[in-house]
C-alpha positions as CSV (number, residue, x, y, z in Angstrom):
1,M,-13.7,-8.8,-9.6
2,I,-14.7,-4.7,-9.7
3,R,-12.3,-3.1,-10.1
4,S,-10.6,-0.3,-7.8
5,A,-11.3,2.7,-10.6
6,N,-15.0,1.8,-9.5
7,W,-14.1,2.8,-6.2
8,Y,-12.0,5.7,-7.1
9,G,-15.2,8.2,-7.0
10,L,-16.6,6.6,-4.1
11,D,-18.0,9.5,-1.2
12,D,-16.5,7.6,1.9
13,P,-13.3,7.0,3.0
14,I,-12.8,3.6,1.3
15,G,-12.8,6.1,-2.2
16,E,-10.8,8.5,0.2
17,L,-7.9,5.7,0.9
18,V,-8.4,4.6,-2.8
19,R,-7.7,7.8,-4.3
20,L,-4.5,8.3,-2.1
21,I,-3.1,4.9,-3.1
22,H,-3.6,6.1,-6.6
23,G,-1.7,9.4,-5.8
24,I,1.0,7.6,-4.0
25,K,2.2,5.6,-6.8
26,A,1.2,7.5,-9.7
27,G,3.9,10.2,-8.0
28,S,7.4,10.4,-8.0
29,T,10.1,8.6,-7.0
30,E,10.1,11.2,-4.2
31,D,6.8,10.9,-3.0
32,L,7.7,7.4,-2.3
33,T,10.7,7.8,-0.5
34,S,8.6,10.5,1.1
35,L,6.5,7.8,2.3
36,A,9.5,5.7,3.4
37,V,10.3,8.3,5.7
38,E,7.4,8.1,7.6
39,L,8.1,4.2,8.1
40,V,11.1,4.9,9.5
41,D,9.8,3.9,12.8
42,L,8.1,1.2,11.8
43,R,10.9,-0.4,10.2
44,R,12.9,-0.2,13.2
45,K,10.0,-2.1,15.2
46,L,10.2,-4.9,13.1
47,P,12.4,-7.9,13.8
48,V,15.9,-8.2,12.0
49,A,14.4,-11.5,10.4
50,L,11.9,-9.3,8.5
51,T,14.3,-7.0,7.4
52,E,16.8,-8.6,5.7
53,G,17.3,-11.8,2.8
54,D,15.9,-12.0,-0.5
55,E,12.5,-11.6,1.0
56,A,13.1,-8.4,3.3
57,I,10.5,-6.2,4.0
58,R,12.4,-3.1,2.1
59,L,9.8,-0.1,3.4
60,E,13.1,2.0,2.3
61,D,12.7,1.1,-1.1
62,P,10.5,2.9,-3.3
63,E,9.6,0.1,-5.6
64,F,9.0,-1.8,-2.7
65,L,6.6,0.4,-1.6
66,R,4.7,0.7,-5.2
67,Q,4.1,-3.2,-5.1
68,V,3.1,-3.0,-1.9
69,L,0.3,-0.5,-2.3
70,D,-0.5,-2.1,-5.3
71,E,-1.2,-5.5,-3.0
72,V,-3.3,-3.4,-0.9
73,E,-5.4,-2.4,-3.6
74,R,-6.3,-5.8,-5.0
75,S,-6.7,-7.2,-1.3
76,L,-7.4,-4.7,1.4
77,I,-9.6,-2.9,-0.4
78,P,-12.3,-5.5,-1.6
79,R,-12.3,-6.8,2.3
80,L,-12.8,-3.9,3.1
81,L,-16.0,-3.2,0.9
82,G,-16.7,-7.3,1.9
83,L,-16.5,-8.6,-1.5
84,A,-13.5,-11.1,-0.4
85,G,-14.2,-14.3,0.1
86,N,-13.4,-15.4,3.9
87,P,-10.3,-17.5,4.2
């Protein structure tokens, strides 16, 4: 599998997305909290079943957002580049 570091230097929207993800993940908790503020409207639209309980989507939690960004990098980027197999 190609590592995301290889995508970092791409001069296209994928490279820009990878650099943005890295920048947010490398930032401070305050940076992730700012992202959480941007996601408030999305959180309000989610069904209660998705925002409560042990496996809740916690868009207000900086560590949860960091984990989501890791998952985006592992799964979405390869799909966008056509590197992932079809499900």
